[in-house]
N, C-alpha and C positions, 0 to 999 in steps of 0.2 A: 626353265630357262626362257619360256615365252611370256611369262607373267610379268608385265611391266610394273606391277605394284610392289615387287620385291627386288632385292639385290640379285643381279643376274650374272655374277662372277662365279664361274664353275667351281673354282677352288674354295670360295667362301661358302658355297652351298654344300660342298662335300665336307668342309670344316664344321658346318653346323651339325651334321649327323655325327661326325667323329667326336665333337665336343659334348654332344648330348649323351653319348655313351660314357665318355670320361666323367661327366658330371654325375651320372648314376653310380659310377664306381666310387667317387668321392663321397657321395651320400651314404653308400653302403659302409665304407670304411670309417667315417667320422660321425655317422648318425644324421648329419645334415650338411649341406654345402655352407650354410651360415656358420656353423661351428668351425669348419675348416678355415674359411677366409679370415675370421676374426682372430685366429691365432697369430696372424701376421702383424697385428697391432696390439698384441697383448690383451685382447678381449675388451678393450675400451677405446672409444674414439680418440684419435690423435687431434688435438686442438692446436692449430697454429695461430700465432699472434701476428697476422700479416697486416702491415701498415700501408703498403702500396702494391699495386698490381705487379710491379716488377719483381716482387719477392715470391710470387706464386711459382711453384715448381711444376714441371710436367712429369716428373718421376722422382722416386725416393728409394732408399735402400729397401724399404718394406715392399714397394711395388716391384722392384727388381727381384726380390726373393720370391714374391708371389708368382711373377711371370715365369721365373726359372722352374719353380715347383710344378706349376700348371703344365708347362711344356714337358717336364719329366713324366707327368701323368698322362701324356698323350694329347693334350689340348693344342690347338693351333690358332693363329691370329690372336695371340694373347701377349703382346709385347708389354714392356714396362709402362709405357705411356697409356696404353689402353687399360691396363690394370689400375693405374693411378686414377684415371677418370672413373672407373668402376668404384674404386674405394671412396672417391668424393661423392658419387651419386647415391651410394647406399648408406652414407653417414659414418663411414669408418675414419674419414678425415674431414675436418672442418677447415676449409680454406677461405672462408668469408673474411673480408677485411674487418678489422676490429671496429670500424666505423659503420659497418653494415647493420641494418635492422635485424638481420637473421643471425648474426654472429653469436649473440647470447642465447638465442632460442634453439639453435641446432645442437 
């Protein structure tokens, strides 16, 4: 809690430990966390044809399902919006604008 270089919210620190344990259980059950999360998008990236920033969503049915399942497995601080951001970050969802250089490369 005294380390200024990390999040110092007690609940988030406790959540980190709890989530690490739950992560290991998911790995044990599915063989890898990767295999588990990709099931929520059918094993392939979801490519959205977004033409304007106003079309970008902050959550979807898939992120809702992932969030709900993670919580059932004991994870905390894993709301649907956080799950959707994770899905975007790891390439499960392509939300680049169709005019973006990265759209076709991701």
